C-alpha positions as CSV (number, residue, x, y, z in Angstrom):
1,M,74.4,101.0,58.7
2,T,76.9,102.4,61.2
3,T,76.9,106.0,62.3
4,P,80.2,107.7,61.5
5,L,82.2,109.1,64.4
6,P,82.0,112.9,64.7
7,L,85.1,114.8,63.7
8,L,86.8,116.6,66.6
9,T,87.5,120.3,66.4
10,G,91.0,121.5,67.1
11,T,90.2,122.4,70.7
12,E,88.4,119.1,71.3
13,L,91.3,117.2,69.9
14,L,93.8,119.1,72.0
15,V,91.8,118.6,75.2
16,T,91.4,114.9,74.5
17,L,95.1,114.4,73.9
18,F,96.0,116.2,77.1
19,A,93.4,114.2,79.0
20,F,95.5,111.2,78.2
21,V,98.6,113.1,79.2
22,T,97.2,114.0,82.6
23,L,96.6,110.3,83.3
24,L,100.3,110.1,84.0
25,G,99.7,112.3,87.1
26,D,96.5,110.7,88.4
27,A,97.0,109.3,91.9
28,W,95.8,105.8,91.0
29,F,98.2,105.6,88.0
30,L,101.2,106.8,90.1
31,F,100.5,104.2,92.9
32,V,99.8,101.3,90.5
33,G,103.0,102.1,88.5
34,L,105.1,102.5,91.7
35,S,103.7,99.3,93.2
36,V,104.6,97.3,90.0
37,L,108.1,98.8,90.0
38,Y,108.5,97.9,93.7
39,W,107.4,94.4,93.2
40,L,109.5,93.7,90.1
41,G,112.4,95.9,91.0
42,P,114.9,93.1,91.8
43,R,114.7,91.9,88.3
44,I,116.2,95.2,87.2
45,D,118.7,96.1,89.9
46,D,119.0,95.5,93.7
47,T,118.6,99.2,94.4
48,V,115.2,99.6,92.6
49,R,112.9,98.2,95.3
50,P,114.1,100.5,98.2
51,A,114.1,103.5,95.8
52,A,110.5,102.6,94.7
53,A,109.4,102.2,98.3
54,T,110.8,105.6,99.1
55,V,109.0,107.2,96.2
56,I,105.7,105.5,97.3
57,A,106.2,107.2,100.7
58,L,107.0,110.5,98.9
59,A,103.7,110.1,96.9
60,T,101.8,109.6,100.1
61,L,103.5,112.6,101.6
62,A,102.7,114.7,98.5
63,L,99.0,113.8,98.6
64,A,98.9,114.6,102.3
65,V,100.6,118.0,101.9
66,V,98.4,119.0,98.9
67,L,95.2,118.0,100.8
68,A,96.2,120.1,103.8
69,L,97.1,123.1,101.6
70,K,93.9,122.9,99.5
71,S,91.7,122.6,102.6
72,Y,93.4,125.6,104.1
73,T,93.5,127.9,101.0
74,A,90.1,126.7,99.6
75,V,90.7,128.5,96.3
76,P,87.9,127.6,93.8
77,R,88.9,126.0,90.4
78,P,88.5,128.0,87.1
79,A,84.8,128.3,86.3
80,A,84.9,127.8,82.6
81,L,85.7,124.4,81.0
82,P,87.5,124.3,77.6
83,I,85.0,122.0,76.0
84,D,81.6,120.3,76.6
85,P,82.6,116.6,76.9
86,S,79.1,115.5,76.0
87,G,79.8,116.4,72.4
88,L,82.6,113.9,72.1
89,P,82.2,110.3,70.9
90,D,80.8,108.0,73.6
91,A,84.1,106.2,73.9
92,L,85.8,109.4,75.0
93,A,83.1,111.5,76.6
94,G,83.1,109.8,80.1
95,F,86.9,109.7,80.2
96,V,87.4,113.3,79.3
97,A,84.7,114.4,81.6
98,S,86.4,112.7,84.5
99,E,89.7,114.4,83.7
100,I,88.2,117.9,83.5
101,D,86.2,117.4,86.7
102,S,86.2,120.9,88.3
103,S,85.1,119.8,91.8
104,G,87.4,120.5,94.8
105,F,89.9,123.2,95.2
106,T,92.8,124.4,93.0
107,F,95.8,125.5,94.9
108,P,98.3,123.9,94.6
109,S,97.9,121.4,91.8
110,G,97.9,117.9,93.1
111,H,98.9,116.5,89.7
112,A,101.9,118.9,89.4
113,T,103.0,118.1,92.9
114,G,102.5,114.3,92.6
115,A,104.2,114.1,89.2
116,T,107.2,116.1,90.4
117,A,107.6,114.1,93.6
118,V,107.2,110.7,91.8
119,Y,109.0,111.2,88.5
120,G,111.6,113.5,90.0
121,G,112.0,111.2,93.0
122,L,112.6,108.2,90.7
123,A,115.2,110.2,88.7
124,A,117.0,111.2,91.9
125,L,116.9,107.8,93.6
126,L,117.2,105.2,90.9
127,R,120.7,104.1,89.8
128,V,119.6,102.5,86.5
129,G,120.7,104.1,83.2
130,R,122.4,107.4,82.7
131,R,121.6,110.2,85.1
132,Q,121.1,112.8,82.4
133,L,118.5,110.6,80.7
134,R,116.6,109.9,83.9
135,Y,116.4,113.6,84.7
136,G,115.5,114.6,81.2
137,A,112.7,112.1,81.0
138,A,111.4,113.1,84.4
139,V,111.4,116.8,83.6
140,S,109.6,116.1,80.3
141,V,106.8,114.1,82.0
142,I,106.5,116.6,84.8
143,V,106.1,119.6,82.5
144,L,103.6,117.8,80.2
145,V,101.4,116.7,83.1
146,S,101.5,120.1,84.7
147,V,100.7,121.9,81.5
148,S,97.9,119.5,80.8
149,R,96.1,120.7,83.9
150,V,96.0,124.3,82.5
151,V,95.0,123.1,79.0
152,L,92.1,121.1,80.6
153,G,91.0,124.2,82.4
154,V,91.1,122.8,85.9
155,H,94.1,124.8,87.2
156,Y,95.7,128.2,86.9
157,L,99.4,128.7,86.0
158,R,100.2,129.6,89.5
159,D,98.8,126.3,90.7
160,I,101.1,124.2,88.6
161,L,104.1,126.3,89.3
162,A,103.5,126.0,93.1
163,G,102.9,122.3,92.7
164,M,106.2,121.7,90.9
165,A,108.1,123.8,93.5
166,L,106.4,121.9,96.3
167,G,107.3,118.6,94.7
168,V,111.0,119.5,94.4
169,L,110.9,120.5,98.1
170,L,109.3,117.2,99.1
171,I,112.0,115.3,97.2
172,A,114.7,117.1,99.1
173,V,113.0,116.5,102.4
174,G,112.3,112.8,101.6
175,R,115.8,112.1,100.5
176,R,117.2,113.6,103.7
177,L,114.8,111.6,105.8
178,A,115.3,108.3,104.0
179,R,119.1,108.2,103.6
180,D,120.9,106.8,106.7
181,D,124.3,105.2,106.2
182,A,123.4,104.1,102.6
183,L,120.2,102.5,103.9
184,F,116.6,103.6,103.0
185,R,114.6,104.6,106.1
186,V,111.3,104.6,104.2
187,D,109.4,104.5,107.4
188,R,110.5,108.0,108.3
189,V,109.0,109.5,105.1
190,F,105.7,107.6,105.8
191,L,105.7,108.9,109.4
192,L,106.0,112.5,108.1
193,A,103.1,111.8,105.7
194,G,101.0,110.5,108.7
195,V,101.7,113.7,110.7
196,T,100.8,115.8,107.7
197,S,97.6,113.8,107.2
198,V,96.6,114.6,110.8
199,V,97.2,118.3,110.1
200,G,95.1,118.0,106.9
201,L,92.4,116.2,108.8
202,V,92.2,119.0,111.4
203,V,92.1,121.7,108.8
204,A,89.5,119.9,106.6
205,A,87.3,119.1,109.6
206,D,87.4,122.7,110.9
207,A,86.4,124.0,107.4
208,G,83.7,121.4,107.0
209,H,85.1,119.8,103.9
210,T,83.7,116.3,104.3
211,A,85.3,114.8,101.2
212,A,88.7,116.1,102.3
213,V,88.2,114.6,105.8
214,R,87.7,111.2,104.3
215,H,90.7,111.6,102.1
216,A,92.8,112.7,105.1
217,M,91.7,109.6,106.9
218,I,92.8,107.5,103.9
219,G,96.2,109.3,103.8
220,L,96.6,108.7,107.6
221,G,95.9,105.0,107.1
222,T,98.2,104.7,104.1
223,A,101.0,106.3,106.1
224,A,100.3,104.1,109.1
225,G,100.4,101.0,106.9
226,G,103.7,102.1,105.3
227,T,105.3,103.1,108.5
228,A,104.5,99.8,110.4
229,T,105.3,97.5,107.5
230,W,108.7,99.0,106.6
231,R,109.7,99.5,110.2
232,R,108.9,95.8,111.0
233,F,110.0,94.1,107.7
234,G,112.2,96.6,105.9
235,D,115.4,94.6,106.0
236,R,113.6,91.5,104.8
237,L,111.7,93.3,102.1
238,R,114.9,94.7,100.6
239,D,116.3,91.2,100.2
240,A,113.1,89.5,99.1
241,P,112.8,88.2,95.5
242,A,111.0,89.9,92.7
243,V,107.3,89.2,92.8
244,S,105.9,86.9,90.1
245,I,103.2,88.1,87.7
246,P,100.4,85.9,89.2
247,V,101.2,87.1,92.8
248,A,101.5,90.7,91.7
249,A,98.1,90.5,89.9
250,A,96.5,89.0,93.1
251,G,98.2,91.7,95.2
252,L,96.9,94.4,92.9
253,V,93.4,93.1,93.2
254,V,93.5,92.8,97.0
255,A,95.2,96.1,97.7
256,G,93.2,97.9,95.1
257,G,89.9,96.6,96.5
258,F,90.7,98.0,99.9
259,V,91.8,101.4,98.6
260,I,88.9,101.7,96.2
261,G,86.5,100.7,98.9
262,A,88.0,103.4,101.2
263,Y,87.6,106.1,98.6
264,A,84.1,105.0,97.7
265,G,83.1,105.3,101.3
266,L,82.2,101.6,101.7
267,F,83.9,101.2,105.0
268,G,82.8,104.4,106.8
269,L,85.2,107.1,108.0
270,A,87.2,104.9,110.4
271,G,87.1,102.0,108.1
272,A,88.6,104.1,105.3
273,A,91.7,104.5,107.4
274,I,91.8,100.8,108.2
275,G,91.2,99.9,104.6
276,A,94.1,102.1,103.4
277,T,96.3,100.7,106.1
278,V,95.7,97.2,105.0
279,G,96.0,98.2,101.3
280,M,99.5,99.7,101.8
281,G,100.5,96.8,104.0
282,C,99.6,94.5,101.1
283,I,101.6,96.5,98.6
284,L,104.7,96.7,100.7
285,G,104.5,93.2,102.2
286,L,103.8,91.3,98.9
287,P,107.5,90.3,98.4
288,L,107.3,88.3,101.6
289,V,104.4,86.4,100.2
290,E,106.5,85.6,97.1
291,R,109.4,84.5,99.4
292,W,107.0,82.2,101.3
293,R,105.6,80.8,98.1
294,K,109.0,80.0,96.7
295,K,110.0,78.2,100.0
296,R,106.8,76.1,99.8
297,S,107.4,75.1,96.3
């Protein structure tokens, strides 16, 4: 006889629903989605790949800025959680618990900053579809992700407002850096992300925040990989063909392995930066692998 699933209360149901919403602002989700868009972009329009590459750089910059600010302000998260996730069905308990994790610092909201930089950046840089629809969809997702952080009890209202404002500022800075005679100078945005990661590393090390130090090293490696790859191969990458599904899947496994290993601490502190460098190099450089494969065949 099977045990019936427990009914969720109104609060539990709301928190569970917004736990799924907040996924849209998780760093791993943003980078995986942007990577796939970057790889498959030429199937949609010739302008998609450089736009996606610029937003990948913007996301790297956003994470670096948030890390530096959080390490500097060191404001604790809200103490009380909206629900006890252990009371949820087993299939949901672990997932919701991970999304309402209250470790780390709160100001500004990384989800609000990242969602604004990524979805707002895509709306601003893509040339696919109607402009009003792009911006309308972006604003809707940004607001939902940002509000979800308050509903989940991991941020205050001031955190998400600051994050959204910061994301808008980063889009303006990134667009100005990347645009150069109708070309996309993505390496400039990655370079700024690297400089910001160094600042975050110094601040985190001075404050003794060991986890933030490792994350700053990962940000530095990600920025270094993006800067070097785009500066060396940018012109060829813009003209490279769309990546096939098998090659994209392989690239996701390889790049993801390096990045996950870096975050898990498998490579040590210096190895985390190297792993992130290789991971970003794999993401940006994969269209060249597809071009080589097509030439061979």
